[in-house]
N, C-alpha and C positions, 0 to 999 in steps of 0.2 A: 869511748873516751875522746873526748875534746881535744884539738890540737889548741894550747894553753897560748900560743904565740900569736893567733888569729881571733879576730874579732867574731861574734856569733853573727853571721848575716842578719840583715834587715829586710824584711818582704818589702819591695815596690812594684806600684803599678806596672804593668808593662809600656814601654816607652809606645809603641805604636799605639795603643790604646788610650794612654792618659796626653797624650797630644793632642787627642780629641776631645776631652772634657777637663773640668775645673774642680776637681774632686783631688783629696789629699793623695800626692805621689807617695811619700812614704806611709806604711801600713802600720810601723812600730812593733816592738817585740809584744809576744805573748809572755803570761807569768815564768812559762818552764824556760823560754828563752832568756828573759832579763835575769832569771837565778842561774842559768848558765854561765852569762856572761859576766855576772856578778862572783862567779868560782875565781876568774882571771886576776880578779883583784888581789895585789900582794899584802895590801893592808899594812903598809910602810909606815914605820915610826916617826920619819921626817916626810911627812906626804907633800912633794913638791907641788903635786896637782892642785892644791887647797891654794897655795901662793900665786898658783896662774889663774884663779878664778877672781874676777874683778868686785865680787861679793863675798868672796871667802867662806864656801859653803864647805862645810864639813863633811867632803865626798868620802872619803872611806869608810866613816859610820854611816853613812845611808847606804852605802854599797854591800857593807855587812847585814843591814836589816833586810835589805833585798834578798841575801844569800839565805837568811833563817826564815822567809817565806813573812816577814812582816812589814809591807807594803806601807800602810797607813803610819808605823812608825818612821819608816824613811823619808816619808812626803813631810812630816812633822819636823823631821832635823832640816831638809831643804828649807821649808818655810822660814826658820829661823834666820835665813839671810837671804831670800829670794823671795820677793814678792809674786812673781810670777812665773812657778817652773813650769808650766803647762806651756807656755809662749818661749820661754829661754830654751827649753829643751827640744823646740824645734829651728829658732832661727838663730840663736847662737852661735858665733865663731868658736866651736869647743877647740878644735884640731890647732888654731893658734893661742890658746890658752892653756886650759887645764889641761886639755888630752897633750898638749905640745911638750908637758914637764912630765907626763906619766911614766914612772918609772920602766914600768911594761913594756913601755914603747923603744925602750933602748935594745933589745933583743926581740923583736917582734911589733905588732900593732898595740897601740894604747888602747888602755879601756875603752869601751863606747859610752863615755860618761853622759854625753848630751842624750842619747837614747836611753838610758838608765835614768835619767832625771825626767824624761817625757811619760818611762812608762807609768813612774810614781805619781805623776802629778794628774795622767788620764785616770789611772784607778782611784785617786783620791776625788776627783770630779763627780764618779760615778758611784761611789763607795760612802764617802765619809758624810759624818752629818754636817747639816745647813750651818753657815755661823751665826752666831748670836750676837744679838745688838749691844754694841759696847755703851757703857757710862761714861757720860762726856762731863766734863769740868767747866762748862759754859763759856769757854775760850775759844772764839772761831778765827780760823785758818783759811783763808782762800788758797786754791790751786788753779793756776791757770793753764789748762792743755790737759788733755786726759789720755796722753801719750805714755809710754813707759816710764818716762821721770815723775810725770805727775801722779801716774795710777801706784808707782813705789812709794813717793811721798804721803799719799792721800791714805794709803796703807797702814804706813807704820804709825802716823798721826793718829788717826783712829784707835789703834793699838794704845795709844798714850793718852786716850781720854779727852783730845780735842775734837771740837764741833768743825766738821771739815765739809766745804764746798768746793765741787770741782766745777769751773766753767769750761766748756766747748765752744767753739765757736762754730762746728759743722752739726749735722742735725744728728750724726750716730756719734756715740762714745768709741774710745782708743785710738784716735790720733792714727800714726802712722801703720798700726798694728790693723787697722781697717782701711785706711783709704791707701796705704802704701804698697804692704804685702799679698800679694796674692792668695787666694782662697787655697790653692792647690799647695801651698806650703804652709799656710796659716789659716785653718777653719776658724768661719768668724762665729757661728751659731754655736759652734760645738766647745768652742775653745775661748775665743776673747769676750764673747758676752757672757758666759759662765763665772769669767775672773771679775768681770767687772760689776755681776749682780752679786757675787759674794762680799763685794766691798759695799754695794748697797745695804746686803743686809745685816753687816753690820754698823750702819748708820752712816756713810758718807753718802752727803747730798750729790745730787749729778745735775746740773744744769746747762742744757743743750741751746744753740743759737743765740751763745752771748760772746760776740767778738769783742774781748777786752781792748779798749784802746780806741773803739766807736761805740757801742751800746754801754761801756761804762769803762773810767780810768782806773787804773792802779791808784791813783790820789783819792779819786772818789771811793774805792773798795776800803781803805785805811780812814777816810776821815768821815764818812758818810754811812757808810754801810755795816759798820759793826766790827770789821776784822783787826784783829792785833797784829798778824802778819801774812805776807804773800808769797806765796812759792811760784815761780815763773819755770813751766815747764813746756815752752810753744815749740821746740823744735826748730828745725831747719825746713822752712817748708818753701823760701822762695828758689826758684830754678835758676840755674845759672845758662848761657849760651855761649856759643864759640865767638860770636860776631863774625860769621863770614856771610858772603852775598848769598841769599836767596833765604836766609831763614824767617823772611817774614812771607813765604809763598803758604796758600793752603796745602796741607798735609803735612806742616812740620808742629810737632807736639814737642811740649816739654815733658819727662819721664813723668812728673807730678801729676799733670793733666789727665795724660793717658792712663796711667795705673787708678788715679782718683776715679775717672769716669769707668773704668770697668770693675773696681773691686768694690767704691763704695756706692755708686751709682747704678751699676749692674747694666751698664751699656752693650755686654755681650746677649743679654737676652733681647729676643724677640719685638718682645711689649715695652722695650724700655723707652721712658721717656727722655731719658738722653743717652741717644746712641751714639755711639762710636762710630767711626769710616772702617768698613770693611775693607781691607786693605789686601792686594794683590803681592805686593813686592813691599817690606820694611828694610830699611836700614836703622839699627840702632847704633849710636855713636856712644862711645865708653864700655869699661870693661869690669865695672862693679856691680855688687850686688841687684843694683836698682836696674842694671843694664842689663842682667839677667833675668828680671824680673819681666822687665817689659818685652824683652826678646821672646820668653817663653810665653806670656799672655799672647802675642802677635801670632805666633804659633797658632795656638789653640783658638783665634779667630779666625786661621783660614790662610794665613800669608806665609810666601818665603821669605824666611828672614835672615839677613846679612850682619852681625856683630863687627862693627869695625872701633878698630882699638889701636893706638899711635904705639905702643910698644908689644912685646914679644907674648906668649905665652906663660913663661915664668913669672913673668911682672904682673900680670891679670889680678888685682885686686879682690875679686869676686870669691865667696868661697869655693875650693875645689869641687864640692859635691853640687854645687849650682852648675858649675861651668859643666862637669860631667853631666850633668840630667839634659842641658841644652842642648849638648851635643847630639846625646842619644835621640832627643826628641827631633833632629833634625835642624839646628840652629847651624849656621855657616859661619865661621871666623876668618874677617880678613883682617890678619893680625899685621902690625907693623907698614898701617894703612893708616892716612889721617885727612879729612874731609875739608875741602880749600874753597868748594861751593856747592851751593845746592842750585840745582838747573829745574827749569821753570818751564812747562808749554807756553803757548799763547794764551791760555785762559786763568791763569796765573796757579798753576797746580803744580806739585812738586812731580818730576817727571826722573829724576835722577841725581846722582852724587857723583860730584868728580872727586876723588882721591888723591892723593900722593903718596908714594911708596916712603918708607923710612927706614933708617940702620940706627943702632944703637949707640952713642959715643960715650964720653965718661959720667959717670956719676954728677948728678944735678945737688942742688939744695937740700931737696927730700934725700938723698942717699941713693935713688933711681938713676940708672942710666941714662943720658938725656936723649931723647929721640932726635934725628935730625934729618932733613928733609934729602931725598934724592931727585935734584932738578932733571928734569924731561920725563918724569915716571908715571904720569899723571895717566887716571884712566877713568871709567866711570861705569857706576852700578846704578842699574836700571831700577827705579824706585818710584812708587807712587806717595809713599810714606816716611819721614824722618823721624826718629825720638830722639831727642837730646837728653841722654842720662851721665852727664859730667860733673855732677856735683849740685850742692845746694847750699845757700846761706841762711841765715837768720832774717825772719821777718822785721824790718824795722817801725812796724807799726805801734808796738808798744813802746820801745823806747823814744819814739817820736813824742807820743801821747803824755810821757811821763816826766813830771820835774824831779831832777837828779839824777836819772838814770843814764851812765855814761854806757860807749861801746868801744870796741876797738874797728881797726880799718875794715873788718869784714861784718862789720855791723853785729857783731856777737857782743852779748851782755859780759861785762868787766866784773866779775867777784873777787874778793878774799878767799883766804884758807878756809872760812866756816862756810863758805859760798854764796857770802851776803854781797848784793849788790853793792855800788855805789848811793843807793838810797836806802834809808834807817829801815829795819823791818821788812824790807824785801829782799827775796833769795832766789837764785837760779840755779839750774842744772840742767845737763843734758846737752842735745845738739843746739841749744838755745844760747851755749856758752864755748861749747867745745866745735861747734860746725858740726857737720854729718858725721854721726858715728855709729857705734851699734847699739842694738836693744840694752843690753848687759850693762854698758857703762851708761848708759843715762838712768836704767834702774840703781847703779852704783851711786849716782847723782844725789836722785831723790831719797835714797837711804842717808845717807851722808848729811841733806840739807835737813833730814826731819831734825838731825841730833841737833844740829846747829839752832834751828828754831825751839826747838824746846828748852835747851839753856837760854836762847834768846829772851823767849816769855817769861821764863822763872827768874832773870836777874830783872826783867824789867816789871812784872808785875808781883813779884814777891811771893810768889807760888811754891 
């Protein structure tokens, strides 16, 4: 007899073992474990979990199908609203979205919705038939960027019969899913490439090594290349720095560069053409998921790792699961501390980080308590590498090269309620509009933009 108030545990690699490899940490549910977890669902008449999901997946329905051994049916229910369930089941913050609304969680632990979604998606990737090529209506739509927003938009557009071409600046497709999220959280060959291949089988045309704004402009796609509409889902890939003394020293990385070298370029491999510094002591500045990804990657590369964050543990913005995994793997957290200078040796290499202790004052504009420096409390953390993981913003390349495309002060694209930009026929969504956010929110924007593009083209072309 299971305890209905508690989640069925999910097997994971042992911390000491996984800290030495890049294999996936979470091993997922077996079929029997998934069915046991599904029996905990109350099948509420008013399912608040659905309201907590950014793409409104019919959660009780797919869980009921799991309980009844109908795993492929469960997957089809999820796919009605989520384009990338195997990915979302792994990286979405369900604990602050659908699971936070779960009624079972009032007197116990919420249903493990994310792990059930992952189980269904993994089962389908191994057992369902390959997608068939969709019939198209001959109307061409361009999608710029192959991250979660672009993939969601492309998948929905191809289902509606449009001819879809996805343009990617890098040499691999997947955007942040391949360059930003480490293998130990999201396997690239097993999951990401399979999801992209399924879209390709449906008829989506993928073109890599095309930097829109340089190789070709948005204006040219519309006026010369025959595209009737464009969706921009380029994310927020421009790193942010603190502008403290010493940021120009050798050994200072943005999290984007560090993770891209490791995740996309295989820099951790002995024969890598793009090696990464084999650090002994690393300081990661920041407290979000990207900071945790950077810290846990550095651990696997053999370093002692400190995470420096200016607020306390309760304010850490990273997922609780990622924080706990980082601690288990040996990451040291220096909370209520903030860097004031990066120290260098006579050769211009990082040799330490001077930090100052902080205390929390009254809430600031973000609603979080404002960190205040404690004068005279400075101390030095020894380090040969510093990774800045304090956020990103949208790259202005596309907006600077496109006529009539307006941005806000953060260089994010301005859009209306339809997600159309200030240029007719050009839509945008995800981090390029909101700034750095989550995979599922980017997917939701891609899906919303698809509906707007469809309505726009029907009105414009009388189809």
